C-alpha positions in Angstrom: 156.3 162.7 -183.9 155.0 166.2 -183.2 152.9 167.1 -186.2 152.1 170.6 -185.0 155.8 171.3 -184.7 156.5 170.0 -188.1 153.7 172.1 -189.5 155.3 175.2 -188.1 158.6 174.5 -189.7 157.2 173.1 -193.0 158.0 176.2 -195.0 161.6 176.0 -193.9 161.9 172.3 -194.8 160.3 172.9 -198.1 162.6 175.7 -198.9 165.5 173.5 -198.0 164.2 170.8 -200.2 163.9 173.2 -203.2 167.5 174.2 -202.6 168.7 170.6 -202.5 166.8 169.8 -205.7 168.2 172.8 -207.5 171.7 172.1 -206.3 171.5 168.4 -207.4 170.1 169.3 -210.8 172.7 171.9 -211.5 175.6 169.6 -210.5 174.2 166.7 -212.6 173.6 169.0 -215.6 177.1 170.3 -215.4 178.9 167.1 -214.5 177.3 164.6 -216.8 178.3 166.0 -220.2 181.7 167.2 -219.0 182.4 163.8 -217.5 181.6 162.2 -220.8 184.0 164.4 -222.8 186.7 163.9 -220.1 186.3 160.1 -220.5 186.2 160.4 -224.3 189.3 162.5 -224.6 191.2 160.1 -222.2 189.9 157.1 -224.1 191.0 158.5 -227.4 194.3 159.6 -225.9 194.0 163.1 -227.2 197.5 164.6 -227.2 198.2 166.8 -224.1 194.5 166.7 -223.0 194.6 163.0 -222.0 197.4 163.2 -219.4 196.1 166.6 -218.0 192.6 165.2 -217.6 193.9 162.0 -216.2 195.8 164.0 -213.5 192.6 165.9 -212.8 190.5 162.8 -212.4 193.0 161.0 -210.1 193.5 164.2 -208.0 189.8 164.8 -207.4 189.0 161.1 -206.8 191.7 161.1 -204.1 190.5 164.3 -202.4 187.5 164.1 -200.0 184.5 165.9 -201.4 184.3 168.0 -198.2 187.9 169.2 -198.7 187.1 170.3 -202.3 183.9 172.1 -201.1 185.9 173.9 -198.3 188.6 174.9 -200.8 185.9 176.3 -203.2 184.4 178.4 -200.5 187.3 179.3 -198.2 190.3 178.8 -200.5 189.4 180.4 -203.8 189.0 183.9 -202.2 192.8 183.8 -201.6 193.1 183.7 -205.4 190.7 186.5 -205.9 187.6 184.5 -206.6 184.9 184.8 -203.9 181.9 182.6 -204.3 178.5 182.6 -202.5 177.9 179.4 -200.5 175.5 178.0 -203.2 178.0 178.8 -206.0 180.8 177.2 -204.1 178.7 174.1 -203.5 177.9 173.8 -207.2 181.5 174.2 -208.2 183.0 171.9 -205.6 180.5 169.1 -206.1 180.6 169.4 -209.9 184.4 169.1 -209.9 184.2 165.9 -207.8 181.3 164.4 -209.6 183.0 164.9 -213.0 186.0 162.9 -211.8 184.0 160.0 -210.6 181.4 159.8 -213.4 184.1 160.2 -216.1 185.5 156.8 -215.0 182.1 155.2 -215.4 181.9 156.6 -218.9 185.5 155.5 -219.7 184.8 152.0 -218.4 181.8 151.8 -220.8 183.9 153.0 -223.7 186.6 150.5 -222.9 184.2 147.6 -223.4 184.1 148.4 -227.2 186.9 146.7 -229.0 189.3 148.6 -231.2 188.1 146.8 -234.2 184.8 148.7 -234.0 186.6 152.0 -234.3 188.7 150.7 -237.2 185.6 149.4 -239.0 184.0 152.9 -238.8 187.2 154.5 -240.1 187.4 152.0 -242.9 183.9 153.1 -244.0 185.1 156.7 -244.1 183.0 157.9 -241.1 184.2 160.8 -238.9 185.0 160.1 -235.3 181.8 161.9 -234.3 179.7 159.6 -236.4 181.6 156.5 -235.2 180.8 157.5 -231.6 177.2 158.3 -232.3 176.3 155.4 -234.5 178.6 152.6 -233.4 180.2 153.2 -230.0 177.4 154.7 -227.9 174.7 152.2 -228.9 176.9 149.4 -227.6 178.4 151.2 -224.6 175.2 152.8 -223.1 173.8 149.6 -221.5 177.1 149.2 -219.7 177.3 152.9 -218.7 173.8 153.4 -217.3 174.0 151.5 -213.9 177.3 153.0 -212.6 176.5 156.5 -213.9 173.1 156.5 -212.3 174.6 155.1 -209.1 176.9 158.0 -209.0 174.0 160.4 -209.7 172.2 159.0 -206.7 175.4 159.5 -204.6 175.6 163.1 -205.8 172.0 163.8 -204.8 172.7 162.5 -201.3 176.0 164.3 -201.1 174.3 167.7 -201.5 173.9 167.4 -197.7 177.5 168.5 -197.2 176.6 171.9 -198.7 175.1 172.8 -195.4 178.6 172.9 -193.9 179.4 176.1 -195.9 176.1 177.8 -195.1 173.8 176.5 -197.9 170.3 176.3 -196.5 169.6 173.0 -198.2 167.4 170.2 -196.8 170.0 169.1 -194.2 170.7 172.7 -193.3 167.0 173.4 -192.8 166.6 170.4 -190.7 169.6 171.3 -188.5 168.3 174.9 -188.2 164.9 173.6 -187.0 166.6 171.2 -184.6 168.7 173.9 -183.1 165.6 176.1 -182.5 163.2 173.4 -181.2 165.7 170.9 -179.7 163.7 168.2 -181.4 166.1 166.1 -183.4 164.1 163.0 -184.3 161.2 164.7 -186.0 163.2 166.7 -188.5 165.8 164.0 -189.1 163.0 161.6 -190.0 161.4 164.1 -192.4 164.8 164.8 -194.0 165.6 161.2 -194.3 162.2 160.5 -195.9 162.7 163.2 -198.5 166.2 161.9 -199.3 164.7 158.4 -199.7 162.1 159.8 -202.0 164.7 161.5 -204.2 166.8 158.4 -204.3 163.7 156.4 -205.2 163.0 158.7 -208.1 166.5 158.3 -209.4 166.2 154.5 -209.1 163.0 154.7 -211.2 164.7 156.9 -213.8 167.6 154.3 -214.0 165.1 151.4 -214.4 163.3 153.3 -217.2 166.6 154.2 -218.9 167.7 150.6 -218.8 164.5 149.3 -220.3 164.5 152.0 -223.1 168.1 151.3 -224.0 167.6 147.5 -223.8 164.6 147.7 -226.1 166.3 149.9 -228.6 169.7 148.2 -228.7 169.6 145.1 -226.5 171.7 142.0 -227.3 171.6 143.0 -231.0 173.4 146.4 -230.4 176.3 145.4 -232.5 174.2 144.2 -235.4 171.9 147.3 -235.3 174.9 149.5 -235.1 176.4 147.9 -238.2 173.1 148.4 -240.1 173.0 152.0 -239.2 176.5 152.5 -240.4 175.7 150.9 -243.7 172.7 153.1 -244.0 174.7 156.3 -243.2 
């Protein structure tokens, strides 16, 4: 590995890393809450919204993420909406991530039996309080692993943004490779940074699982019932 060469292009790589980090954070911040509400509305079978959101989810799960990204960048201008490469990447990746993550949330909600909802309604609780005090404490342990797995996939998938001109980590590595004709050095560095980011996400998942297990754990149902009675 040519360390002097890497040192010369370190600012470019670091700039790409910052772009990748910002892109991943924006996509996750946008996708996670929206995915939860999509899953919730579908689970509750909200009139009109449920079938519309169901069609959205199945459509975007069927489309390759790269096609969605290309449409956001090259297709939307045909409809009068022109986006910068970074904006198109955020929009396209968020749309895809929402579809996938919503299914993880919906699977977690589906593990809670109908009787839990009925018990909360019998106590006169609103749907919002039923979700917050009864459903989520029991569903969270089931949701965390698949949701975090999709979050890790999202972080790695930011690399496709380079195909529409985003100078992310992959784009920076490709630029350096095209100038220096040294592929191995920059690919190894980029791969190492992606591994580091994935490792951080794995650590966050482990911490989240421990926190949720300690707070709710195998007695989630009992603790939820106690909170309801105290409400």
